[in-house]
C-alpha positions in Angstrom: -0.4 0.1 0.0 1.1 3.2 -1.0 -1.6 5.4 0.5 0.5 6.6 3.7 -0.6 3.9 6.1 2.9 2.6 5.9 4.1 4.5 8.2 1.0 3.5 10.8 1.9 0.3 10.2 5.3 0.2 10.5 5.1 2.5 13.8 2.2 0.0 15.4 4.6 -2.7 14.9 8.0 -0.9 16.0 5.9 0.0 19.4 4.5 -3.6 19.8 7.9 -5.0 18.8 9.9 -3.1 21.6 7.9 -3.9 24.2 9.6 -6.7 24.8 13.1 -5.3 25.3 12.2 -4.8 29.0 11.5 -8.3 29.4 14.6 -8.8 27.4 16.8 -6.5 29.5 15.6 -7.7 33.2 16.0 -11.1 31.9 19.3 -10.7 30.8 20.2 -8.9 34.0 18.6 -11.4 36.5 19.0 -14.3 35.3 15.8 -15.4 36.2 12.7 -16.6 34.0 10.9 -18.6 36.6 7.8 -16.0 35.9 7.7 -16.5 32.1 5.9 -19.3 30.4 7.9 -21.7 28.2 4.8 -23.3 27.0 3.5 -19.4 25.9 6.9 -18.6 24.5 7.3 -21.5 22.4 3.8 -21.0 21.1 4.2 -17.0 20.5 7.5 -17.5 18.8 6.4 -19.9 16.5 3.3 -18.0 15.8 5.3 -14.6 15.1 7.5 -16.9 12.8 4.2 -17.9 10.3 3.4 -14.0 10.7 6.9 -13.4 9.1 6.8 -16.2 6.5 3.1 -14.1 5.6 5.1 -10.8 5.5 7.7 -12.0 2.7 5.0 -13.9 0.8 2.8 -10.7 0.8 6.0 -8.4 0.0 5.4 -6.4 3.1 7.8 -4.3 4.8 5.5 -3.4 7.9 5.1 -7.1 8.8 8.4 -8.3 7.6 10.0 -5.5 9.7 7.9 -5.8 12.9 7.7 -10.0 12.9 11.4 -10.1 12.1 12.3 -8.0 14.8 9.8 -9.6 17.2 10.7 -12.8 16.2 14.3 -12.1 17.1 13.7 -10.8 20.6 11.4 -13.1 21.1 14.0 -16.1 20.1 15.9 -14.6 22.5 13.9 -14.5 25.5 12.8 -18.1 24.6 16.3 -18.9 24.9 17.4 -17.3 28.0 14.1 -19.3 29.3 15.6 -22.7 28.2 18.8 -21.5 29.5 18.0 -20.0 33.0 14.8 -22.1 33.7 
């Protein structure tokens, strides 16, 4: 879409994606993941990966950007959960 909503979609994707940063930083600093659900993060990370694939298939920069970054952040939290959990 070239109608100006791309910036809105990019901003929305960016804000919902960076919402994971405080959790990732806190988990990294405390090395505690006891309150993070492994099942939830496995399902969530899988869902985000599917959204990323969808974004690639429809060639949508906002969908690819937001879900690519979210996948990286969620995967990092998932790795820390497995490592420290």
